[in-house]
N, C-alpha and C positions, 0 to 999 in steps of 0.2 A: 542106633536103630530107633530108639524112642523119638529122638529129635526129627529123624527123617520121616517117620510115620505122622508125627504131629504137623510138620510142614506140609506134607501131602494132603492131609485132611483139611488144613486151612486153605490150600490152593484149590480144592475141589469146589466148583461153582454151586451156589445154592439154587436148587430147582425153582423155576418161576411158577408160582401158584396163583398170582393175581396180576392183572394189568389194569391200568387206568387209561381212560379214553375220554376225549372231550365230546360234548353233545354235538358239536358241529361236524364231527367226523363220522357221525351216524346218519342214516337215512331210513325212513320208514317206507316200506314197499306198499304202494297203494294203487288201486285201479283208477286210471284217469285216461283222458283222451290222448292217444299216442299219435304224434305227427311225424312222418318221415319228411325231412326237409333237405333242400339243396342250397348251400350258400352261394350268393351271387354278389357281384360288386361291379361298379363302373361309374363313369361320369355322366351327369345329367346334361344332355344336349337339347337345346330348344327344338321343339317339334316343328316350329315355323321360324325360319331364319332366311333372310334375303339380303343380297347385295344390290344396292341401288346404283345403277349406271345411267348416265344421261343418254337420251336418244338423239339429242342435238349436240353440236360442238360449238365451242366459243369460250368467251371470258366469263368468269363467275362475277355476277353483279353483287350478290349478297347471299349470305348463309343465315338461315333463320333458326337453326336448332343447334344444340350442343350435346356432347356425349352424356349419356345417362338420362336424357330427357325422354319423357313419354310422348308418343305421337299417335295420332289416329290415322286410319286409312284415308288416303287422298289429301292428307295435310301437306301444305307447301313446306318443303325443306330448304330449297335454295332457288335462285333465279339467275339466268344467264343474261348477258347483254344481248338484246333482241333487235338492235337497229337494222341489221341486214335482213332479218326474218320479217320484220314489219314492212320494210321496203318491198320485199318480194310479195308480201300479202297485198299491199296496195297495188302493185303492178298487176297481180292476178285479178284483183277486183276490177281494175280498169279494163283488162282484157275481156272479162265477162260482159261488162257494160258495152264495150265496143262490138263484141260478137253478137250481143242481143240486139243492138240497133241494126246491125247488118242483116241479121236474120229477119227482123221485122220488115225492113225495107224490101228484102228479096221475096218474102212471103206475100206482101201486099202487091208487089209487082206481078207475081204469079196469079193472084186472085183477079187483078184487073185484066190481065191478058186472057184469063180463062173465060171471062165474059165476052171478050172480043172473039175468042175462038168459037164460043157458042153462037155468036152472031155471024160467024164465018168471015171475019175480017183478017184473021191470021191462020196460018197452017198448024196442023197437028205437030209437025216437027219443031216449029218455033215454040209451041207451048211445052213440049217435052224438054227442050233445052232450058226453059225457065224452071221447070220442075227439078232438073238436075242441079241448078243453081240453089234452089231451096234446100235440097238434100245436103249440098256442100256447106251451106251456111249453118244448117242444123248440126252437122258434124263439128264445125268450127266452134259453135256455141257449146256443145257437149264437152269438147276438149278443154275449153276455157274454164268451164265449171269444174272439171276434174282437177285441173291445175290449181284452182282456187281452194278446193278441198285439201290438196296436198300442202299448199302454202299455209292454210289455217292450222293444219296439224303440226307442221314444222314450227310455226310461231308458238303454238301452245306447248311444245316440248321444251321450250326455253324455261318453263316453270317446272322444277323437279318436285314431284309429289311422292308421298309414302305409299307404296303398293299395299302394305299391310299395317295393322296396328301393332304397336310394341314399344320397344325402347331403343334409342340410338346407342348401339354398342361401340361404334367407331365412326369418326368423321374425318375424312382426309381432304376436304376441300376448304379453301380459304378465298376470301374476296381477292380478285385479281388473277387467280389461277386460270390457266387455259385447260379445258377438259374436252374429252372426246368420248366416243362410244365405248372405248376400252377402259375408261377411268372409273375406278370403284370409289364413288363419292361417300357413300354411307353404308353401314351394315346395321340392319334392324333385326332385333330378336324379339320374339313373342314368348313370354314366360307363363302363359296360361297352361301350357302342358309341355312335358319333356319326354325325351326318349332315352332310355338307358340300354346300351348294347353290352351284354355280358357274355363272356365265353363259357361254354359248357363242354365237358368231355364227351367223347363218342359213346362211352358206356352209359351216360346219364341222359343224353339228349332225347332218347326215345321215350322217356317218362314225362316229357314236357309237352303240353298242349296249349293252343291258343285259348285264352280266357281264364287261365289259372291265376290265382292271386299271389302277389309277391309282397312280403312285409319288409319295409325298408326303413333305414334311419340315416341321418347325415350329421356330420359334425356342425355344431352351432344351431341345430334345430332340436328343440326340446322334445317335441312329440313325434313318434314314429308316423309313417305314412304308407299308403298302399300303392301298388302298381298292378298292372294287368298285362300278362303276356299277350302281345299282339301278333307276333309272327316268329318263325324260326327259320334261319338261313339254311337251306338244304345243302349248301356246299361248305366243306371244311376249310378252315383258315390254313394258309400255307405255313409250314414249320410246326406250329403247335398241334395241328390236326384237331382243333376244337371247333365248335359250332357256335355262332353268335345267336343269342336269344334277345329279341327286341321287346322291351317293356315300356309301355306307355304310363306316364305318371302325370296326373292332373295336379294343378297348383292353384286351388281356389283361394287360398289365403295369401298367396304372393310371397310366402316366406322362402321358398326355394329359389335359388339363383342359378344361372347358367354356369356350367363348369364345376358345380359342387360334386364331390365324390360321395356316392351313396353305397351302402352295403346292407345286405339283409338275406332273406331266405325265401325260397318258394316252397309251398306246401305241396308235396308230391302225392301223399296219401294220408288218410285220417282213420284211426281205429279207436272206437270208444271202449271204455272199461278194460284197458290193457295194463298189465303189470310191467313195470320197467325199473331199471336201476341205472345209475351213471356208469359209463364205460370204465371209469377209473376203479370201480368196485370189483371188476371181473379179473380173475386170475386164470391162467391157462397152464395145464400140464398135459403134454401130449396132445390128444384130440379132445380132451375134457376141459370143461370150464367150471369154475367154482367161485363162490363168494364166502366171506366170513360173516356168519350170522351170530347175533347175540340172542340166546334163548335161555330163559330161566337163570339169568345172571352168568351164564357160561358161554365160552367162545366155541362155535361149531363151524367146521368146514362143510359147506353145503354145495354139492354139485348141482348145476342147473343146465337147462337147455335154453339157448338164446335164439331169438328171431331177428327181426330187422333192426338195424341201427338207424337212429333218427337223422344223423348227419355225420360229417367228418370231424366235428369238434372233439377235443380231447375228452371232455366230460359229457358228451352227447348221451341221451337216454338210449338204452338198449332193451328191446322187448324180451321179456322172460316168458317162455311158453310152458315151462315146468320146473319144479324144484322149490319154488317159493309160493307163498300165499299172501293175500292182502294183510297188511299190518306187521309183517315180519320186519325185523330191524337188522340192517347189514352195515358193515363198515364201508363208507363211501370212498375212502382214499386207499391207495396202495401203501400200506405200512410195512411191506416186506412179508417174509414168512413168519407166521404166528403159530403159537402152540395151542392145539385144541384142548378143550377141557378146562382151561384156566378160568378163574373167576374174573368177571369184568366189573369194574367200578366206573360208573359214568359221572363225569364232572361237568358242571356248567361251564360254558365258555368264559363267563365273568370270573369264575373262581380261579382260573389259570391265566387270566390276563395279566400282563406286566404292570407293575405299579407306575 
């Protein structure tokens, strides 16, 4: 009997009267600016991107640019063999000269006969016939001039120029290739500004307005950068039922590149002097929420009333509307169920760091 009682006494757990906790596992509640944010992500697509197709058809005589090269608007990118176009231009110019001479002769003949008519040497019918000839010569001259304009335009289109400034993203033309109106010779991207299309749920899209600021970051870019909501697609995407939000991102430094994946957050609302704790510090029992607070060296279970959550992040800040005051210290991590009233010994993070 004595041995049984002794073994039972030894097996009885020793009550916990003190716990040790690292400084990094605590957080001081303080009044600060509370921002409710919405996470966004997507690829940076050039705001200006164009595919260059020739308006004329023919053989490529030479290509003057390479992929990755910067080009200015109206810069020559390539030239086509223009022998046929130059011949058509020369023929059009000759037709204009011939039509001009014919018109001059017809007009002079009309003027000469007009004087004869005034002196009553010819009839009015004869003069009217000459006037018709002048009109016909004028029409022929006008048609020849229009044909010359077309020939000049066709000849000029054998020179392929950049419609916008930017960089050659792709070049699909080589000397000797035959190209036509449907040939994509070059793709030019302008990286002065980008557009990011990010999907947003139906529950949150109503909080987004044009002009809101978006804080973004991208892999390989040390400094964060800002974007501005430009517009919101009013139609939901098929399948996901989400709405696309279009964000304009300027690139004054040139560090951002087309196709980069960017992620960040949009500030939906801002409240100054707001108490908040990390979401990981909150515990729920039924419909009540509590935190573990350290007060006078003791562990206290403190029930609180919460407000808005900053974002969907695991450790996002959650607004505290009652139950805590500024400078209260709470355990920021979920350490499981803890015993109230035990003494708390706070250790520095360095003291418990592994050797």
